[in-house]
Biopython code that builds the backbone (N, CA, C, O; Angstrom):
import numpy as np
from Bio.PDB.StructureBuilder import StructureBuilder

atoms = [
    (1, "GLY", "N", (247.786, -76.000, -63.803)),
    (1, "GLY", "CA", (247.349, -77.193, -65.160)),
    (1, "GLY", "C", (245.839, -76.270, -66.207)),
    (1, "GLY", "O", (244.719, -76.658, -66.539)),
    (2, "LEU", "N", (246.763, -74.674, -66.463)),
    (2, "LEU", "CA", (246.119, -74.083, -67.220)),
    (2, "LEU", "C", (246.096, -74.480, -68.813)),
    (2, "LEU", "O", (245.171, -74.600, -69.617)),
    (3, "GLU", "N", (247.672, -74.645, -68.926)),
    (3, "GLU", "CA", (247.327, -75.226, -70.659)),
    (3, "GLU", "C", (247.309, -77.021, -70.851)),
    (3, "GLU", "O", (247.280, -77.554, -71.960)),
    (4, "ASP", "N", (247.335, -77.831, -69.464)),
    (4, "ASP", "CA", (246.956, -78.853, -69.963)),
    (4, "ASP", "C", (245.975, -79.303, -70.446)),
    (4, "ASP", "O", (245.755, -80.241, -71.213)),
    (5, "ARG", "N", (244.646, -77.684, -69.346)),
    (5, "ARG", "CA", (243.027, -77.306, -69.882)),
    (5, "ARG", "C", (243.326, -77.601, -70.990)),
    (5, "ARG", "O", (243.311, -78.748, -71.437)),
    (6, "VAL", "N", (243.715, -76.356, -71.727)),
    (6, "VAL", "CA", (243.161, -76.009, -72.716)),
    (6, "VAL", "C", (243.821, -76.714, -73.743)),
    (6, "VAL", "O", (243.313, -76.526, -74.849)),
    (7, "ILE", "N", (245.223, -77.799, -73.711)),
    (7, "ILE", "CA", (245.365, -78.503, -74.779)),
    (7, "ILE", "C", (243.530, -79.444, -75.164)),
    (7, "ILE", "O", (242.777, -79.605, -76.124)),
    (8, "GLU", "N", (243.614, -79.883, -73.432)),
    (8, "GLU", "CA", (241.942, -80.662, -73.637)),
    (8, "GLU", "C", (240.855, -80.423, -74.593)),
    (8, "GLU", "O", (240.312, -81.156, -75.420)),
    (9, "SER", "N", (240.617, -78.716, -74.125)),
    (9, "SER", "CA", (239.539, -78.682, -74.842)),
    (9, "SER", "C", (240.146, -78.296, -76.272)),
    (9, "SER", "O", (239.810, -78.926, -77.275)),
    (10, "GLU", "N", (240.501, -77.883, -76.291)),
    (10, "GLU", "CA", (241.266, -77.768, -77.920)),
    (10, "GLU", "C", (240.549, -79.247, -78.999)),
    (10, "GLU", "O", (239.776, -79.195, -79.956)),
    (11, "LYS", "N", (241.299, -80.609, -78.237)),
    (11, "LYS", "CA", (240.687, -81.543, -79.015)),
    (11, "LYS", "C", (239.573, -82.112, -78.830)),
    (11, "LYS", "O", (239.445, -83.238, -79.311)),
    (12, "ILE", "N", (238.424, -81.503, -78.073)),
    (12, "ILE", "CA", (237.553, -82.278, -77.392)),
    (12, "ILE", "C", (236.148, -80.744, -78.535)),
    (12, "ILE", "O", (234.935, -80.939, -78.613)),
    (13, "ILE", "N", (236.720, -79.738, -79.044)),
    (13, "ILE", "CA", (236.315, -78.557, -80.418)),
    (13, "ILE", "C", (236.528, -79.641, -81.367)),
    (13, "ILE", "O", (235.635, -80.446, -81.631)),
    (14, "ARG", "N", (237.714, -79.682, -81.897)),
    (14, "ARG", "CA", (237.853, -79.702, -82.484)),
    (14, "ARG", "C", (237.594, -81.519, -82.811)),
    (14, "ARG", "O", (236.772, -81.423, -83.722)),
    (15, "ASP", "N", (237.728, -82.481, -82.683)),
    (15, "ASP", "CA", (237.012, -83.709, -82.983)),
    (15, "ASP", "C", (235.429, -83.300, -82.969)),
    (15, "ASP", "O", (234.592, -84.018, -83.515)),
    (16, "PHE", "N", (235.152, -82.305, -82.419)),
    (16, "PHE", "CA", (233.145, -82.742, -82.496)),
    (16, "PHE", "C", (233.474, -81.749, -83.910)),
    (16, "PHE", "O", (233.411, -82.356, -84.980)),
    (17, "ILE", "N", (233.805, -80.329, -83.966)),
    (17, "ILE", "CA", (234.224, -79.803, -85.144)),
    (17, "ILE", "C", (234.522, -81.107, -86.717)),
    (17, "ILE", "O", (233.882, -81.021, -87.765)),
    (18, "LYS", "N", (235.247, -81.823, -86.534)),
    (18, "LYS", "CA", (235.448, -82.530, -87.523)),
    (18, "LYS", "C", (234.469, -83.246, -87.564)),
    (18, "LYS", "O", (233.740, -82.985, -88.522)),
    (19, "SER", "N", (234.030, -84.291, -86.737)),
    (19, "SER", "CA", (233.061, -85.723, -86.773)),
    (19, "SER", "C", (231.202, -85.811, -86.691)),
    (19, "SER", "O", (230.395, -86.739, -86.739)),
    (20, "ARG", "N", (231.076, -84.020, -86.515)),
    (20, "ARG", "CA", (229.856, -84.178, -85.820)),
    (20, "ARG", "C", (229.515, -82.618, -86.519)),
    (20, "ARG", "O", (228.295, -82.456, -86.507)),
    (21, "LEU", "N", (230.033, -81.765, -86.951)),
    (21, "LEU", "CA", (229.676, -80.674, -87.639)),
    (21, "LEU", "C", (230.167, -80.425, -89.243)),
    (21, "LEU", "O", (229.445, -80.127, -90.194)),
    (22, "LEU", "N", (231.699, -80.655, -89.230)),
    (22, "LEU", "CA", (231.190, -80.553, -90.805)),
    (22, "LEU", "C", (231.061, -81.453, -91.532)),
    (22, "LEU", "O", (231.223, -81.162, -92.716)),
    (23, "PRO", "N", (230.655, -83.221, -91.155)),
    (23, "PRO", "CA", (229.869, -83.730, -92.095)),
    (23, "PRO", "C", (228.279, -83.777, -92.482)),
    (23, "PRO", "O", (227.613, -84.618, -93.086)),
    (24, "MET", "N", (227.786, -81.898, -91.582)),
    (24, "MET", "CA", (226.591, -81.387, -92.582)),
    (24, "MET", "C", (226.885, -81.687, -93.722)),
    (24, "MET", "O", (226.695, -82.812, -94.185)),
    (25, "ASP", "N", (227.441, -80.639, -94.409)),
    (25, "ASP", "CA", (228.054, -80.109, -95.494)),
    (25, "ASP", "C", (228.971, -79.970, -95.745)),
    (25, "ASP", "O", (229.541, -79.020, -95.208)),
    (26, "GLU", "N", (229.571, -80.633, -96.514)),
    (26, "GLU", "CA", (230.758, -81.423, -98.077)),
    (26, "GLU", "C", (230.977, -79.332, -97.246)),
    (26, "GLU", "O", (231.651, -78.855, -96.333)),
    (27, "ARG", "N", (229.810, -78.674, -98.418)),
    (27, "ARG", "CA", (230.944, -77.402, -98.914)),
    (27, "ARG", "C", (231.373, -76.341, -96.789)),
    (27, "ARG", "O", (231.925, -75.245, -96.892)),
    (28, "LEU", "N", (231.218, -76.584, -96.068)),
    (28, "LEU", "CA", (231.171, -76.674, -94.258)),
    (28, "LEU", "C", (233.184, -76.355, -94.397)),
    (28, "LEU", "O", (233.964, -77.297, -94.541)),
    (29, "THR", "N", (233.478, -75.410, -94.341)),
    (29, "THR", "CA", (235.444, -75.403, -93.560)),
    (29, "THR", "C", (235.708, -74.889, -92.403)),
    (29, "THR", "O", (235.114, -73.959, -91.857)),
    (30, "HIS", "N", (236.927, -75.709, -91.877)),
    (30, "HIS", "CA", (237.096, -74.838, -90.419)),
    (30, "HIS", "C", (238.580, -74.532, -90.149)),
    (30, "HIS", "O", (239.641, -75.120, -90.357)),
    (31, "ARG", "N", (238.214, -73.387, -89.610)),
    (31, "ARG", "CA", (240.480, -73.996, -89.255)),
    (31, "ARG", "C", (239.992, -72.563, -87.456)),
    (31, "ARG", "O", (239.084, -71.840, -87.044)),
    (32, "GLY", "N", (241.458, -73.043, -87.082)),
    (32, "GLY", "CA", (241.296, -72.862, -85.953)),
    (32, "GLY", "C", (242.930, -72.659, -85.044)),
    (32, "GLY", "O", (243.824, -72.507, -85.877)),
    (33, "ILE", "N", (243.252, -72.641, -84.170)),
    (33, "ILE", "CA", (244.600, -72.866, -83.639)),
    (33, "ILE", "C", (243.931, -72.745, -81.681)),
    (33, "ILE", "O", (242.897, -72.084, -81.589)),
    (34, "GLY", "N", (244.322, -73.156, -80.719)),
    (34, "GLY", "CA", (244.057, -73.435, -79.585)),
    (34, "GLY", "C", (242.427, -73.200, -79.474)),
    (34, "GLY", "O", (241.816, -73.895, -80.286)),
    (35, "MET", "N", (241.655, -72.427, -78.701)),
    (35, "MET", "CA", (240.874, -72.467, -78.426)),
    (35, "MET", "C", (239.430, -71.709, -79.255)),
    (35, "MET", "O", (238.231, -71.709, -78.977)),
    (36, "ILE", "N", (240.292, -71.055, -80.459)),
    (36, "ILE", "CA", (239.685, -69.989, -81.079)),
    (36, "ILE", "C", (239.099, -70.801, -82.676)),
    (36, "ILE", "O", (239.594, -70.075, -83.537)),
    (37, "HIS", "N", (238.605, -71.503, -83.130)),
    (37, "HIS", "CA", (237.490, -72.045, -84.304)),
    (37, "HIS", "C", (236.732, -71.586, -84.799)),
    (37, "HIS", "O", (235.642, -71.422, -84.251)),
    (38, "GLY", "N", (236.988, -71.166, -86.097)),
    (38, "GLY", "CA", (235.504, -71.021, -86.984)),
    (38, "GLY", "C", (234.961, -71.981, -87.859)),
    (38, "GLY", "O", (235.513, -73.021, -88.220)),
    (39, "ILE", "N", (233.945, -71.607, -88.152)),
    (39, "ILE", "CA", (233.205, -72.640, -88.759)),
    (39, "ILE", "C", (232.940, -72.033, -90.145)),
    (39, "ILE", "O", (231.753, -71.829, -89.891)),
    (40, "ASP", "N", (233.021, -71.739, -90.954)),
    (40, "ASP", "CA", (232.916, -71.181, -92.656)),
    (40, "ASP", "C", (231.566, -71.802, -93.660)),
    (40, "ASP", "O", (231.708, -72.725, -94.461)),
    (41, "PHE", "N", (230.475, -71.191, -93.449)),
    (41, "PHE", "CA", (229.669, -71.236, -94.379)),
    (41, "PHE", "C", (229.466, -70.200, -95.756)),
    (41, "PHE", "O", (228.352, -70.010, -96.245)),
    (42, "GLU", "N", (230.570, -69.644, -96.231)),
    (42, "GLU", "CA", (230.693, -68.804, -97.275)),
    (42, "GLU", "C", (229.532, -69.731, -98.237)),
    (42, "GLU", "O", (228.368, -69.510, -98.571)),
    (43, "LYS", "N", (230.416, -70.775, -98.463)),
    (43, "LYS", "CA", (229.869, -71.557, -99.716)),
    (43, "LYS", "C", (228.191, -71.871, -99.951)),
    (43, "LYS", "O", (227.847, -72.139, -101.102)),
    (44, "LEU", "N", (226.877, -71.832, -98.591)),
    (44, "LEU", "CA", (226.563, -72.168, -98.379)),
    (44, "LEU", "C", (225.887, -70.825, -98.377)),
    (44, "LEU", "O", (224.791, -71.282, -98.052)),
    (45, "GLY", "N", (225.661, -69.531, -98.480)),
    (45, "GLY", "CA", (225.658, -68.237, -98.771)),
    (45, "GLY", "C", (225.199, -67.960, -97.277)),
    (45, "GLY", "O", (225.887, -68.424, -96.368)),
    (46, "ASP", "N", (223.797, -67.050, -96.924)),
    (46, "ASP", "CA", (223.449, -66.379, -95.904)),
    (46, "ASP", "C", (223.253, -67.573, -95.152)),
    (46, "ASP", "O", (222.306, -68.145, -95.693)),
    (47, "VAL", "N", (223.672, -68.272, -94.150)),
    (47, "VAL", "CA", (223.310, -69.135, -93.622)),
    (47, "VAL", "C", (223.653, -68.873, -91.900)),
    (47, "VAL", "O", (222.713, -68.840, -91.105)),
    (48, "SER", "N", (225.489, -68.643, -91.303)),
    (48, "SER", "CA", (225.680, -68.180, -90.399)),
    (48, "SER", "C", (224.894, -67.110, -89.671)),
    (48, "SER", "O", (225.045, -67.127, -88.449)),
    (49, "GLY", "N", (224.125, -66.225, -90.139)),
    (49, "GLY", "CA", (223.171, -65.800, -88.901)),
    (49, "GLY", "C", (222.310, -66.287, -88.490)),
    (49, "GLY", "O", (221.890, -66.012, -87.366)),
    (50, "SER", "N", (221.658, -67.346, -89.421)),
    (50, "SER", "CA", (220.869, -67.786, -89.570)),
    (50, "SER", "C", (221.194, -69.106, -87.391)),
    (50, "SER", "O", (220.629, -69.272, -86.310)),
    (51, "VAL", "N", (222.559, -69.604, -88.219)),
    (51, "VAL", "CA", (222.831, -70.390, -86.663)),
    (51, "VAL", "C", (223.110, -69.692, -85.701)),
    (51, "VAL", "O", (223.171, -70.229, -84.595)),
    (52, "ALA", "N", (223.268, -68.802, -85.792)),
    (52, "ALA", "CA", (224.025, -67.548, -84.731)),
    (52, "ALA", "C", (222.788, -67.647, -83.620)),
    (52, "ALA", "O", (222.747, -68.123, -82.486)),
    (53, "ARG", "N", (221.344, -66.677, -84.842)),
    (53, "ARG", "CA", (220.347, -66.410, -84.276)),
    (53, "ARG", "C", (219.472, -68.215, -83.619)),
    (53, "ARG", "O", (218.774, -68.711, -82.736)),
    (54, "GLU", "N", (219.823, -68.347, -84.209)),
    (54, "GLU", "CA", (218.769, -70.173, -83.775)),
    (54, "GLU", "C", (219.902, -70.591, -81.967)),
    (54, "GLU", "O", (219.392, -71.262, -81.069)),
    (55, "CYS", "N", (221.300, -70.040, -81.858)),
    (55, "CYS", "CA", (222.423, -70.522, -81.044)),
    (55, "CYS", "C", (221.316, -69.904, -79.768)),
    (55, "CYS", "O", (220.805, -70.462, -78.796)),
    (56, "PHE", "N", (221.237, -68.454, -80.315)),
    (56, "PHE", "CA", (220.566, -67.390, -79.129)),
    (56, "PHE", "C", (219.578, -67.635, -78.547)),
    (56, "PHE", "O", (219.410, -67.125, -77.439)),
    (57, "LEU", "N", (218.449, -68.631, -79.196)),
    (57, "LEU", "CA", (217.142, -68.993, -79.244)),
    (57, "LEU", "C", (217.048, -70.188, -78.018)),
    (57, "LEU", "O", (216.049, -70.253, -77.302)),
    (58, "ASN", "N", (218.090, -71.030, -77.876)),
    (58, "ASN", "CA", (218.843, -71.828, -77.305)),
    (58, "ASN", "C", (219.762, -71.453, -75.806)),
    (58, "ASN", "O", (220.529, -72.299, -75.347)),
    (59, "GLY", "N", (219.648, -70.631, -75.399)),
    (59, "GLY", "CA", (220.753, -69.664, -74.631)),
    (59, "GLY", "C", (222.652, -69.308, -75.019)),
    (59, "GLY", "O", (223.680, -68.972, -74.431)),
    (60, "MET", "N", (222.327, -69.545, -75.934)),
    (60, "MET", "CA", (223.565, -69.261, -76.005)),
    (60, "MET", "C", (224.186, -68.120, -77.729)),
    (60, "MET", "O", (223.958, -67.919, -78.922)),
    (61, "ILE", "N", (225.295, -67.633, -76.240)),
    (61, "ILE", "CA", (225.010, -66.199, -77.300)),
    (61, "ILE", "C", (226.670, -66.615, -78.512)),
    (61, "ILE", "O", (227.582, -67.090, -77.836)),
    (62, "ILE", "N", (227.044, -66.460, -80.139)),
    (62, "ILE", "CA", (228.469, -66.290, -80.569)),
    (62, "ILE", "C", (228.532, -65.173, -81.373)),
    (62, "ILE", "O", (227.487, -64.537, -81.234)),
    (63, "GLU", "N", (229.424, -64.551, -82.294)),
    (63, "GLU", "CA", (229.553, -64.198, -82.995)),
    (63, "GLU", "C", (229.995, -64.667, -84.543)),
    (63, "GLU", "O", (230.241, -65.820, -84.895)),
    (64, "ARG", "N", (230.033, -63.352, -85.443)),
    (64, "ARG", "CA", (229.845, -63.772, -86.642)),
    (64, "ARG", "C", (231.153, -63.650, -86.899)),
    (64, "ARG", "O", (231.574, -63.818, -85.755)),
    (65, "ALA", "N", (232.499, -63.413, -87.825)),
    (65, "ALA", "CA", (233.222, -63.147, -88.296)),
    (65, "ALA", "C", (233.060, -63.434, -89.956)),
    (65, "ALA", "O", (232.191, -64.112, -90.505)),
    (66, "GLY", "N", (234.864, -62.245, -90.947)),
    (66, "GLY", "CA", (235.048, -63.120, -92.318)),
    (66, "GLY", "C", (234.609, -61.896, -92.275)),
    (66, "GLY", "O", (234.275, -60.852, -91.715)),
    (67, "ARG", "N", (234.910, -63.059, -93.786)),
    (67, "ARG", "CA", (233.936, -61.947, -95.230)),
    (67, "ARG", "C", (232.501, -61.988, -94.649)),
    (67, "ARG", "O", (232.113, -62.821, -93.830)),
    (68, "ASN", "N", (231.954, -61.246, -95.039)),
    (68, "ASN", "CA", (230.482, -60.889, -95.233)),
    (68, "ASN", "C", (230.007, -61.970, -93.887)),
    (68, "ASN", "O", (229.280, -62.960, -93.976)),
    (69, "ASP", "N", (230.612, -61.470, -92.768)),
    (69, "ASP", "CA", (230.405, -62.110, -91.219)),
    (69, "ASP", "C", (229.579, -64.157, -91.822)),
    (69, "ASP", "O", (228.481, -64.541, -91.419)),
    (70, "CYS", "N", (230.139, -64.677, -92.397)),
    (70, "CYS", "CA", (230.035, -65.833, -93.267)),
    (70, "CYS", "C", (230.358, -67.188, -91.850)),
    (70, "CYS", "O", (229.900, -68.293, -91.561)),
    (71, "VAL", "N", (231.565, -66.098, -91.227)),
    (71, "VAL", "CA", (232.291, -68.032, -90.135)),
    (71, "VAL", "C", (231.660, -67.675, -88.927)),
    (71, "VAL", "O", (231.502, -66.472, -88.720)),
    (72, "LEU", "N", (231.198, -68.639, -87.937)),
    (72, "LEU", "CA", (230.748, -68.870, -86.737)),
    (72, "LEU", "C", (231.965, -68.843, -86.036)),
    (72, "LEU", "O", (232.908, -69.599, -86.272)),
    (73, "LYS", "N", (231.941, -67.915, -85.120)),
    (73, "LYS", "CA", (233.085, -68.067, -84.285)),
    (73, "LYS", "C", (232.901, -68.489, -82.926)),
    (73, "LYS", "O", (232.032, -67.946, -82.244)),
    (74, "LEU", "N", (233.540, -69.292, -82.515)),
    (74, "LEU", "CA", (233.874, -70.078, -81.063)),
    (74, "LEU", "C", (235.532, -69.506, -80.855)),
    (74, "LEU", "O", (236.587, -69.505, -81.489)),
    (75, "MET", "N", (234.999, -69.037, -79.543)),
    (75, "MET", "CA", (236.448, -68.248, -78.737)),
    (75, "MET", "C", (235.443, -68.659, -77.379)),
    (75, "MET", "O", (234.490, -67.881, -77.421)),
    (76, "PRO", "N", (235.311, -69.552, -76.244)),
    (76, "PRO", "CA", (235.287, -70.575, -75.339)),
    (76, "PRO", "C", (236.235, -69.130, -74.000)),
    (76, "PRO", "O", (236.711, -68.264, -74.734)),
    (77, "ALA", "N", (236.344, -69.004, -73.453)),
    (77, "ALA", "CA", (237.221, -68.785, -71.863)),
    (77, "ALA", "C", (238.125, -70.033, -72.006)),
    (77, "ALA", "O", (237.874, -71.032, -72.680)),
    (78, "LEU", "N", (239.140, -69.815, -71.305)),
    (78, "LEU", "CA", (239.792, -70.755, -71.180)),
    (78, "LEU", "C", (239.864, -71.505, -69.982)),
    (78, "LEU", "O", (240.664, -72.438, -69.914)),
    (79, "THR", "N", (238.747, -71.067, -68.535)),
    (79, "THR", "CA", (238.833, -71.958, -67.812)),
    (79, "THR", "C", (237.462, -72.523, -68.177)),
    (79, "THR", "O", (237.012, -72.788, -67.062)),
    (80, "ILE", "N", (236.681, -72.810, -68.918)),
    (80, "ILE", "CA", (235.612, -73.910, -69.618)),
    (80, "ILE", "C", (235.787, -74.798, -68.553)),
    (80, "ILE", "O", (236.835, -75.041, -67.954)),
    (81, "GLU", "N", (234.158, -75.478, -68.284)),
    (81, "GLU", "CA", (234.454, -76.579, -67.854)),
    (81, "GLU", "C", (234.181, -77.597, -68.837)),
    (81, "GLU", "O", (233.779, -77.044, -69.860)),
    (82, "GLU", "N", (234.230, -78.871, -68.964)),
    (82, "GLU", "CA", (234.524, -79.973, -69.356)),
    (82, "GLU", "C", (233.353, -79.826, -70.458)),
    (82, "GLU", "O", (233.523, -79.639, -71.662)),
    (83, "ASP", "N", (231.999, -79.966, -69.704)),
    (83, "ASP", "CA", (230.786, -80.339, -69.719)),
    (83, "ASP", "C", (229.496, -79.016, -69.975)),
    (83, "ASP", "O", (228.347, -79.152, -70.395)),
    (84, "GLU", "N", (230.199, -77.805, -69.553)),
    (84, "GLU", "CA", (229.825, -76.190, -70.262)),
    (84, "GLU", "C", (230.728, -76.470, -72.023)),
    (84, "GLU", "O", (230.110, -76.405, -73.086)),
    (85, "LEU", "N", (232.014, -76.722, -71.936)),
    (85, "LEU", "CA", (232.045, -77.186, -73.334)),
    (85, "LEU", "C", (231.076, -77.454, -74.519)),
    (85, "LEU", "O", (230.414, -76.739, -75.271)),
    (86, "LEU", "N", (231.259, -78.682, -74.378)),
    (86, "LEU", "CA", (230.234, -79.602, -74.726)),
    (86, "LEU", "C", (228.598, -79.312, -74.716)),
    (86, "LEU", "O", (228.140, -80.006, -75.624)),
    (87, "GLN", "N", (227.847, -78.797, -74.264)),
    (87, "GLN", "CA", (227.040, -78.557, -74.238)),
    (87, "GLN", "C", (226.159, -77.288, -75.122)),
    (87, "GLN", "O", (224.986, -77.018, -75.380)),
    (88, "GLY", "N", (227.814, -76.607, -75.447)),
    (88, "GLY", "CA", (227.257, -75.299, -76.257)),
    (88, "GLY", "C", (228.045, -75.905, -77.718)),
    (88, "GLY", "O", (227.670, -75.453, -78.800)),
    (89, "LEU", "N", (229.285, -77.078, -77.658)),
    (89, "LEU", "CA", (229.284, -77.583, -79.122)),
    (89, "LEU", "C", (227.979, -78.368, -79.457)),
    (89, "LEU", "O", (227.620, -78.643, -80.602)),
    (90, "GLU", "N", (227.255, -78.723, -78.207)),
    (90, "GLU", "CA", (225.681, -79.565, -78.831)),
    (90, "GLU", "C", (224.999, -78.350, -79.173)),
    (90, "GLU", "O", (224.295, -78.557, -80.161)),
    (91, "ILE", "N", (224.902, -76.959, -78.691)),
    (91, "ILE", "CA", (224.199, -75.821, -79.476)),
    (91, "ILE", "C", (223.794, -75.581, -80.354)),
    (91, "ILE", "O", (222.734, -75.129, -80.787)),
    (92, "ILE", "N", (225.411, -76.151, -80.962)),
    (92, "ILE", "CA", (225.829, -75.472, -82.008)),
    (92, "ILE", "C", (225.220, -76.196, -83.142)),
    (92, "ILE", "O", (224.537, -75.680, -84.027)),
    (93, "GLU", "N", (225.610, -77.750, -83.000)),
    (93, "GLU", "CA", (225.507, -78.696, -83.477)),
    (93, "GLU", "C", (223.293, -78.338, -83.483)),
    (93, "GLU", "O", (222.689, -77.615, -84.276)),
    (94, "SER", "N", (222.962, -78.793, -82.840)),
    (94, "SER", "CA", (221.577, -78.567, -83.055)),
    (94, "SER", "C", (221.351, -77.375, -83.896)),
    (94, "SER", "O", (220.792, -77.462, -84.990)),
    (95, "ALA", "N", (221.703, -76.457, -83.487)),
    (95, "ALA", "CA", (221.138, -75.165, -84.338)),
    (95, "ALA", "C", (221.428, -75.459, -86.344)),
    (95, "ALA", "O", (220.573, -75.457, -87.229)),
    (96, "MET", "N", (222.773, -75.651, -86.448)),
    (96, "MET", "CA", (223.625, -75.795, -87.847)),
    (96, "MET", "C", (222.213, -77.836, -87.823)),
    (96, "MET", "O", (222.771, -78.483, -88.710)),
    (97, "LYS", "N", (221.880, -78.089, -87.679)),
    (97, "LYS", "CA", (220.903, -79.177, -88.045)),
    (97, "LYS", "C", (219.616, -78.396, -88.355)),
    (97, "LYS", "O", (219.219, -78.372, -89.520)),
    (98, "LYS", "N", (219.120, -77.926, -87.646)),
    (98, "LYS", "CA", (217.776, -76.920, -87.558)),
    (98, "LYS", "C", (217.993, -75.951, -89.184)),
    (98, "LYS", "O", (217.281, -76.091, -90.178)),
    (99, "VAL", "N", (218.852, -75.254, -89.080)),
    (99, "VAL", "CA", (218.776, -74.237, -89.922)),
    (99, "VAL", "C", (219.668, -74.895, -91.520)),
    (99, "VAL", "O", (219.824, -74.350, -92.613)),
    (100, "LEU", "N", (219.998, -75.937, -91.127)),
    (100, "LEU", "CA", (220.896, -76.938, -92.097)),
    (100, "LEU", "C", (219.580, -77.627, -93.156)),
    (100, "LEU", "O", (219.458, -77.398, -94.359)),
    (101, "GLY", "N", (218.665, -78.530, -92.289)),
    (101, "GLY", "CA", (217.182, -79.279, -92.536)),
    (101, "GLY", "C", (216.674, -77.863, -93.395)),
    (101, "GLY", "O", (216.623, -77.935, -94.623)),
    (102, "GLU", "N", (216.417, -76.972, -92.914)),
    (102, "GLU", "CA", (215.112, -76.162, -93.193)),
    (102, "GLU", "C", (215.827, -75.554, -94.607)),
    (102, "GLU", "O", (214.944, -75.147, -95.362)),
    (103, "ARG", "N", (216.987, -75.407, -95.085)),
    (103, "ARG", "CA", (217.218, -74.886, -96.436)),
    (103, "ARG", "C", (217.027, -75.993, -97.658)),
    (103, "ARG", "O", (217.113, -75.771, -98.865)),
    (104, "GLN", "N", (216.758, -77.175, -97.031)),
    (104, "GLN", "CA", (216.586, -78.428, -98.305)),
    (104, "GLN", "C", (215.598, -78.472, -98.628)),
    (104, "GLN", "O", (215.270, -79.273, -99.504)),
]
sb = StructureBuilder()
sb.init_structure("model")
sb.init_model(0)
sb.init_chain("A")
sb.init_seg("    ")
for serial, (resi, resn, name, xyz) in enumerate(atoms, 1):
    if name == "N":
        sb.init_residue(resn, " ", resi, " ")
    sb.init_atom(name, np.array(xyz, "f"), 0.0, 1.0, " ", f" {name:<3s}", serial, name[0])
structure = sb.get_structure()
C-alpha cells in the first residue's frame, strides 16, 4: 500500500501548495514530483531563510535548496501519516504568512 499512500500524499501536498501557499504572492513558484516539492522565493529576495527559521521556531526542521538557497524544500518521509503531513504544511503556511506579512 506504500505506492497508493505516496500518490495520496503527493496530491495533498500539491493541492495545499497550489491553493494555500502560492496565492500568498504571485511571484512564488512551485515545482515538484512525488513527495519532493520546492517553493521558490527567488523573485521575493532573501525570504526563504526567514521562513525556514520561523518553521524551526514552530517545531519543524526544513531545508533550503537551489540558487542562493531560495527554494524551501519539502521532502517528508514516504510513510508520513496524513495528519502529520497536514500539520507540517500548516506550519509552513503560518511561517510564510508571518514572514510575508512583515515584509509588506
